[in-house]
Steps between C-alpha positions, in 0.01 A plus 500: 500500500640834396573760769544872534851564628665826614882505492717801599846572358437362153734715289795265534644191664276249675188711487519540125548130446227416747248721331575342167468146640159565649374676182620222274301247712181700447487696826418866508798690628483851647865611479602791724820680444640855484604419136219314323673507161670157513167324576317714251752410231406132534159595351341202680119485529518365854741767632356823640784733580448794736763764562500583870731630761486257794654758730219749432191454709265680250642310209432166671136604576440610140635183348308270738185683409567439132576128572178452695299669219640257241521179705236355730740332720878438560593143563875544549711795612880468461703765666815472294628859470810577700736783571862461606766734627848351547733727705682476830267545801677822616415658165138401491267799530147524622399551138665171402307310763186682406541416125555132573222456751260699291521244218582179703258548791267802496378454140445128565283586801296763315450312177384200704255725696358647182457167321378287789136580434539351152678178614251210545514199724780282379714803395871489531738790588863422435778731611844465356768538773859408520721259682656817644178557694508157662609500869822308535593504129826631376499874474700729269650838573335789325151358495377625842198682355417231246525190711327659803205600276483140370479377855215745571297370209530150634355601838224708334390199287492277803275748685265538204470124456366488860280804459324378186489126552124509558459655161713215364749728329847356521819705545836346435857610440771372273846585626716487183870433489716630220327538157677648196324830477592866460438546879748220587765663281447825694542321831783258401667627184643220297334220696358224292187356653405133444136595419367707214206748526287265287578193712401685816187638326393146416530402865301802618244435231423153634508609858267794448241273336512212748698605811187613690374141509799399722630814664376807685714741698812318391839599375667271237868536449565463127870490475766249388796716573653782709429777440 
């Protein structure tokens, strides 16, 4: 049965590949990204690109109104967008933390709030976190803002799973290890990851469709290497 799926961060990397996978399988994909051109260029009948600024409260309100006007319900919400600042802790500014948390935490909370009325029983909200946000995992210098924000999203998802369990809406987190994306290159220049964006997108695709049958309020560590 085809589903309506909202994915954030679809202009490149995992989000782009994930949107294309869902669309090719007949699902209706609402692709949210600051730059909608890459998705628009695919000219796919099942892809519905919306240019939106996840860090802007009004922009999020406007785009969710448009989504609700076009789609009766949203079956799956994938919070894939991410922001990363890589610099020594002593050099991190309040603005750096604000930028990272605005995308990785605050926009996730607000978009979830705005779309929850459209998510039916059996719906699945999947947040993409990082192994860097897992307590006890190996940490890397320069990623204080990024990894702490990814830890925050894990706790938020666990709380929402509890709060909405009577509505039977599942909230789960995938904590990804290294994937060969532009963001990885920014964090670890020159590092070659064992997993491609498409390979990870295929995993997320299957989990988003079926994971709620087995998990709720859980964090799955999706990593075969360090980092």
